[in-house]
C-alpha positions in Angstrom: 51.7 -62.1 -6.8 54.5 -64.7 -7.2 56.6 -65.5 -10.2 55.1 -66.5 -13.6 56.1 -69.8 -15.1 58.2 -68.4 -17.8 60.3 -66.4 -15.4 60.8 -69.5 -13.1 61.8 -71.5 -16.1 64.4 -68.9 -16.9 65.7 -68.9 -13.3 66.1 -72.7 -13.2 67.3 -73.3 -16.7 64.4 -75.7 -17.5 61.6 -75.5 -20.0 58.0 -74.3 -19.3 56.9 -77.7 -20.4 59.0 -79.3 -17.6 57.3 -77.1 -15.0 53.9 -78.0 -16.4 54.8 -81.7 -16.1 56.0 -81.3 -12.5 52.6 -79.7 -11.8 50.6 -82.4 -13.5 52.3 -85.2 -11.6 52.0 -83.3 -8.3 55.8 -82.9 -7.8 55.7 -79.1 -7.9 52.3 -77.4 -7.8 52.5 -73.6 -7.9 51.1 -72.0 -4.7 49.0 -69.5 -6.6 47.2 -68.5 -9.8 46.7 -65.2 -11.5 43.2 -63.8 -12.2 43.6 -65.3 -15.6 44.4 -68.7 -14.2 48.1 -68.6 -14.9 50.6 -70.3 -12.6 52.3 -68.2 -10.0 55.3 -69.6 -8.0 56.3 -68.5 -4.5 59.7 -68.4 -3.0 58.9 -71.6 -1.2 58.0 -73.2 -4.5 61.4 -72.1 -5.9 63.1 -73.7 -2.9 61.3 -77.0 -3.7 62.3 -76.7 -7.4 65.9 -76.3 -6.4 65.7 -79.5 -4.3 64.0 -81.3 -7.2 66.8 -80.3 -9.6 69.5 -81.2 -7.2 68.1 -84.7 -6.9 67.5 -85.0 -10.6 71.2 -84.0 -11.3 72.1 -86.9 -8.9 70.1 -89.3 -11.0 67.1 -89.8 -8.8 63.8 -90.7 -10.6 60.9 -88.3 -10.2 58.9 -90.7 -8.0 61.8 -91.1 -5.6 62.3 -87.3 -5.5 58.6 -86.8 -4.6 58.9 -89.4 -1.9 61.9 -87.8 -0.4 60.6 -84.2 -0.5 57.1 -85.2 0.8 58.4 -87.1 3.8 56.8 -85.3 6.7 59.8 -86.0 9.0 62.4 -84.7 6.5 64.3 -81.6 7.4 65.2 -79.3 4.5 68.6 -78.9 6.0 69.0 -82.7 6.0 68.2 -82.7 2.2 70.9 -80.1 1.6 73.4 -82.1 3.7 72.6 -85.3 1.8 72.8 -83.6 -1.5 76.1 -82.0 -0.6 77.6 -85.4 0.4 76.4 -87.0 -2.8 77.6 -84.2 -5.0 81.0 -84.1 -3.3 81.4 -87.9 -3.9 80.5 -87.4 -7.5 83.0 -84.6 -7.9 85.7 -86.7 -6.4 84.9 -89.5 -8.9 84.9 -87.2 -11.8 88.1 -85.5 -10.7 89.8 -89.0 -10.6 88.4 -89.8 -14.1 89.6 -86.4 -15.4 93.1 -87.0 -13.9 93.2 -90.5 -15.6 92.3 -89.0 -18.9 94.9 -86.2 -18.6 97.4 -88.9 -17.7 96.6 -90.9 -20.8 96.7 -87.8 -23.0 100.1 -86.7 -21.7 101.6 -90.1 -22.1 100.3 -90.6 -25.6 101.6 -87.2 -26.5 105.0 -88.0 -25.2 105.1 -91.4 -26.8 106.3 -92.9 -23.5 106.5 -96.7 -22.8 106.0 -97.7 -19.2 106.2 -101.4 -19.6 109.8 -101.9 -18.4 109.1 -99.8 -15.3 106.1 -102.0 -14.7 108.2 -105.1 -14.9 109.7 -104.1 -11.5 108.2 -105.6 -8.5 106.8 -102.3 -7.4 103.1 -102.9 -7.5 102.6 -105.1 -4.5 100.7 -108.3 -5.2 99.4 -107.2 -8.6 100.0 -109.4 -11.6 102.8 -107.9 -13.6 101.4 -109.5 -16.8 98.2 -107.5 -16.3 100.3 -104.3 -16.2 102.2 -105.4 -19.3 98.8 -105.8 -21.1 97.7 -102.4 -19.9 101.0 -100.9 -21.1 100.6 -102.5 -24.5 97.1 -101.1 -24.9 98.5 -97.6 -24.1 101.9 -97.5 -25.8 102.0 -100.4 -28.1 102.3 -98.2 -31.2 105.4 -96.3 -30.1 109.0 -96.9 -31.1 110.1 -96.7 -27.4 107.7 -99.6 -26.6 109.1 -101.7 -29.5 112.7 -101.0 -28.4 112.0 -101.8 -24.7 110.3 -105.0 -25.8 113.2 -106.1 -27.9 115.7 -105.4 -25.0 113.5 -107.0 -22.3 113.1 -110.2 -24.4 116.9 -110.7 -24.2 117.3 -110.2 -20.4 117.9 -113.1 -18.2 116.9 -113.4 -14.6 120.3 -112.2 -13.5 119.9 -109.2 -15.8 116.7 -108.2 -14.0 118.4 -108.8 -10.6 121.3 -106.4 -11.6 118.8 -103.9 -12.8 116.8 -104.0 -9.6 120.1 -103.8 -7.6 120.9 -100.6 -9.4 117.5 -99.2 -8.6 117.9 -100.1 -4.9 121.3 -98.5 -4.8 120.1 -95.4 -6.5 117.1 -95.2 -4.1 119.4 -95.4 -1.0 121.6 -92.7 -2.3 118.6 -90.5 -3.1 117.2 -91.1 0.3 120.5 -89.9 1.9 120.5 -86.9 -0.4 117.1 -85.8 0.8 118.0 -86.5 4.4 120.9 -84.1 4.0 118.4 -81.4 2.8 119.5 -81.2 -0.8 116.9 -79.2 -2.8 115.7 -80.6 -6.2 117.6 -77.8 -7.9 120.9 -78.7 -6.2 123.8 -80.2 -8.2 123.7 -83.5 -6.4 119.9 -83.9 -7.0 120.3 -83.0 -10.7 123.1 -85.5 -11.0 120.9 -88.2 -9.5 118.1 -87.3 -11.9 120.6 -87.6 -14.7 121.7 -91.0 -13.5 118.0 -92.0 -13.4 117.6 -90.9 -17.0 120.7 -92.8 -18.1 119.4 -95.9 -16.3 116.3 -95.9 -18.5 118.4 -95.4 -21.6 120.8 -98.2 -20.6 118.1 -100.8 -19.9 115.0 -99.9 -21.8 115.1 -97.3 -24.5 116.6 -93.9 -25.5 115.2 -91.6 -22.9 115.5 -88.0 -24.0 115.2 -85.1 -21.6 111.8 -84.3 -22.9 110.6 -87.9 -22.4 112.2 -87.9 -19.0 110.2 -84.9 -17.9 107.0 -86.6 -19.2 107.8 -89.6 -17.1 108.5 -87.4 -14.1 105.0 -86.1 -14.1 103.7 -89.6 -14.1 105.8 -90.5 -11.1 103.6 -88.1 -9.1 100.2 -88.4 -10.9 100.2 -92.2 -11.2 99.5 -93.7 -7.8 101.5 -96.9 -8.6 104.7 -95.0 -9.5 104.2 -92.6 -6.6 103.9 -95.4 -4.2 107.1 -97.0 -5.5 109.2 -93.9 -5.2 107.7 -92.7 -1.9 108.4 -96.2 -0.5 112.1 -95.2 -0.7 111.4 -92.1 1.2 108.1 -90.1 1.7 108.1 -87.2 -0.8 110.7 -88.7 -3.0 108.4 -88.8 -6.1 107.8 -85.0 -6.0 111.4 -84.3 -5.2 112.6 -86.4 -8.1 110.0 -84.9 -10.5 111.4 -81.4 -9.7 115.0 -82.6 -9.9 114.3 -84.1 -13.4 112.9 -80.8 -14.5 115.9 -78.9 -13.1 118.3 -81.4 -14.8 116.5 -80.9 -18.2 116.7 -77.2 -17.8 120.4 -77.4 -16.9 121.1 -79.5 -20.0 119.1 -77.1 -22.2 121.1 -74.1 -20.9 124.4 -76.0 -21.5 123.4 -77.1 -25.0 
């Protein structure tokens, strides 16, 4: 007997009118009719409808969907493989977009200024002025941003060299700490995390423990920061993030 059009519409989450349209344009003609002339869809029709909806979800126009499905040399399994590849690629793009939005939301919530960090030569051949513009768009309204801008405006070339030398020294010592097997919750690791926090306060703006933890998350989630820290030693970004968290907890317990 087959499935009536209303039931198929319910299965697929489309309207009866949509199914009528697919029939009218020859995209999905039901295999049978009832004695009263009503449409009846077979299991094979439902398989074709599934393929149509997959391609429509991927943005294919109806005429292209028809051409793909009516290709006599096409293998139904090939359609599924292709759709899987396209959907997987879309999921990856959407996941990256979602991560970027979460990153922006977290940073805005924390009121964090990234500009001073971005002034370091940690982004390869990228233009540091472009990063400064990006940071201003993100954090320009925060007090931390204003404070870091005031301080940075006073720094000389020698100041920046001293700052970078401190970072290099810190990185070498953190590398040695990890080489020795120190866990992020170890005293030495937490001390290094505290030194990191004080470095930010010294050169840029008052970095609270809460703000430091917000930054720590970005050291892992933001590819540029992760690349910078992992260039000192693979896995350092994650280790530092956890050490910063442990240091903040230690301070909270001692307060």
